[in-house]
C-alpha positions as CSV (number, residue, x, y, z in Angstrom):
1,F,56.5,248.2,35.2
2,A,55.4,250.8,32.7
3,N,59.0,251.5,31.5
4,E,60.2,247.9,31.2
5,V,57.5,245.2,31.4
6,T,54.9,247.0,29.3
7,P,57.3,247.7,26.4
8,L,58.7,244.2,26.2
9,L,55.2,242.7,26.1
10,Y,54.5,245.2,23.3
11,R,57.7,244.3,21.4
12,L,57.1,240.6,21.7
13,G,53.6,241.1,20.2
14,C,51.8,240.0,23.3
15,S,49.7,243.1,23.5
16,A,49.0,243.2,19.8
17,G,45.4,242.9,18.4
18,Q,46.1,239.4,17.1
19,C,47.2,238.2,20.5
20,H,46.3,239.1,24.1
21,G,45.7,242.7,23.1
22,S,42.6,241.6,21.3
23,F,39.3,242.9,22.8
24,Q,38.7,239.2,23.8
25,G,42.2,238.4,24.7
26,R,43.6,234.9,24.0
27,G,43.5,231.8,26.2
28,G,41.7,233.6,28.9
29,F,44.4,236.3,29.2
30,R,43.8,239.9,28.0
31,L,46.2,242.8,27.9
32,S,45.5,246.4,26.9
33,L,45.9,246.9,23.2
34,L,49.6,247.9,22.4
35,G,50.2,248.4,26.1
36,F,48.3,251.7,26.2
37,D,46.9,251.0,29.7
38,P,49.8,249.9,32.0
39,D,47.5,250.0,35.1
40,F,45.1,247.5,33.5
41,D,48.0,245.3,32.4
42,Y,49.5,245.4,35.9
43,E,46.2,244.3,37.5
44,V,45.8,241.5,35.0
45,L,49.3,240.2,35.4
46,S,49.6,240.6,39.2
47,K,46.1,240.1,40.6
48,A,43.6,238.6,38.1
49,S,42.9,234.9,38.1
50,R,44.1,234.6,41.7
51,S,47.5,235.8,40.7
52,R,48.1,232.5,38.9
53,R,50.3,234.1,36.2
54,V,53.1,235.2,38.5
55,V,55.1,233.6,41.3
56,P,57.2,236.2,43.0
57,S,58.9,233.7,45.3
58,A,59.8,231.4,42.3
59,P,59.4,233.4,39.1
60,E,60.9,230.6,36.9
61,S,57.8,228.6,37.7
62,S,55.3,231.4,36.7
63,L,53.1,231.1,33.7
64,L,54.4,234.5,32.6
65,L,57.8,232.8,32.0
66,K,57.0,229.2,31.3
67,K,54.6,229.8,28.4
68,P,56.8,232.1,26.3
69,V,59.9,229.9,26.7
70,G,57.8,226.9,25.5
71,E,57.8,224.9,28.7
72,I,54.0,224.9,28.8
73,P,51.9,225.0,25.6
74,H,51.4,228.6,24.3
75,G,49.3,229.5,21.3
76,G,51.9,232.1,20.4
77,G,54.7,229.6,20.4
78,R,58.1,230.1,21.9
79,R,58.8,233.8,22.1
80,I,61.9,234.0,24.4
81,S,64.7,231.9,25.8
82,R,65.7,231.5,29.4
83,D,69.0,233.3,28.7
84,S,67.4,236.4,27.1
85,E,67.2,239.9,28.5
86,V,63.4,239.7,28.3
87,F,63.4,236.6,30.6
88,A,65.6,238.4,33.0
89,I,63.4,241.5,33.1
90,L,60.2,239.5,33.8
91,R,62.0,237.3,36.4
92,D,63.5,240.3,38.1
93,W,60.2,242.2,38.2
94,Q,58.6,239.3,40.0
95,L,61.5,238.9,42.4
96,A,61.3,242.6,43.2
97,G,57.7,242.1,44.4
98,M,56.0,243.1,41.1
99,P,56.1,246.9,41.6
100,G,53.3,248.6,39.6
101,P,53.2,251.6,37.4
102,R,53.9,254.9,39.2
103,D,51.6,257.9,38.7
104,G,52.7,260.1,35.8
105,E,55.4,257.6,34.8
106,L,54.5,257.8,31.1
107,N,53.4,261.4,31.0
108,G,55.4,263.6,28.7
109,I,57.5,260.9,27.0
110,K,59.4,262.3,24.0
111,L,60.6,259.8,21.4
112,T,63.5,260.5,19.1
113,A,65.1,258.4,16.4
114,Q,68.6,259.1,15.1
115,P,69.6,259.9,12.5
116,S,66.3,261.6,11.7
117,D,67.1,261.9,8.0
118,V,68.9,259.1,6.1
119,T,70.0,259.0,2.4
120,L,71.1,255.5,1.2
121,M,72.1,254.1,-2.1
122,P,70.5,250.7,-3.0
123,N,72.0,247.9,-0.9
124,Q,73.4,250.4,1.7
125,S,72.2,250.1,5.3
126,Q,72.0,252.4,8.4
127,T,71.1,251.4,11.9
128,L,68.7,253.7,13.8
129,T,68.9,254.5,17.5
130,V,65.8,255.3,19.5
131,Q,65.8,257.3,22.7
132,A,62.9,258.0,25.0
133,T,63.0,261.0,27.4
134,F,60.7,260.5,30.4
135,A,58.8,263.0,32.5
136,D,61.5,262.9,35.2
137,G,64.1,263.9,32.6
138,E,65.7,260.5,32.3
139,T,66.7,259.6,28.8
140,R,67.0,255.9,27.9
141,D,68.1,254.0,24.8
142,V,64.9,252.0,23.9
143,T,66.0,250.8,20.5
144,A,65.7,247.2,21.6
145,W,62.1,247.7,22.7
146,A,60.9,249.9,19.8
147,L,58.9,248.7,16.8
148,F,59.9,249.7,13.3
149,D,57.8,249.9,10.1
150,V,58.8,251.2,6.7
151,R,56.2,253.0,4.7
152,E,57.2,251.9,1.2
153,S,58.5,248.3,1.6
154,H,59.5,248.1,-2.1
155,I,62.0,250.9,-1.6
156,A,63.5,250.0,1.8
157,E,63.3,247.4,4.5
158,V,63.8,247.7,8.2
159,N,64.5,244.8,10.6
160,R,63.6,244.4,14.3
161,T,66.8,246.0,15.5
162,G,66.3,249.2,13.5
163,R,68.7,248.4,10.6
164,V,67.3,250.1,7.4
165,T,68.4,248.8,4.0
166,A,67.7,250.6,0.7
167,L,66.3,248.2,-1.9
168,R,66.0,250.6,-4.8
169,A,66.0,254.3,-5.5
170,G,63.0,256.2,-4.1
171,K,61.8,258.1,-1.0
172,T,60.2,256.5,2.0
173,A,59.9,256.9,5.8
174,V,60.4,254.6,8.8
175,M,57.9,254.8,11.6
176,V,59.3,254.1,15.0
177,R,56.9,253.3,17.9
178,Y,57.4,252.9,21.6
179,L,54.9,253.2,24.5
180,G,52.3,254.9,22.4
181,Q,54.7,257.4,21.0
182,S,56.1,257.6,17.5
183,A,58.9,259.2,15.6
184,T,59.6,259.3,11.9
185,V,62.9,258.9,10.0
186,S,62.8,260.0,6.4
């Protein structure tokens, strides 16, 4: 749960302050801000509101999947498609019986972004790769689930997949975030 479900809710913006991560939540549904409390998020998804958000025996009919694909009205609009990896992860998590976060699962995560130092000429691009090393020693490519921000947006831009493009001469940094951890590329 903490290594897959929490990061994808974060990446989709569901746990952002403007959405369900708000201190009030949205539409009667509240997640921890930026996924910082997987235990809370697990309880909300799997047990709160009489477990109405999930249907382990038929995940495709769960609110957790029907709302973000747009089959039921959703204030956040359509966020995923039925053929997406995100849909598959949420469906498979429910089919597996909705296992919760394990103790210590997020302890000691180390995040690295490669390359750590990039020099680009205007209009040149470079794609970043993000890896997380977990407490058990497992290292996983989490580029698809990381969030990217560029410090000086007039100098460079970065897209959702980690592709950095120089716009003009200058110096800036890209902040990479995943599960409460961050790394910087300069």
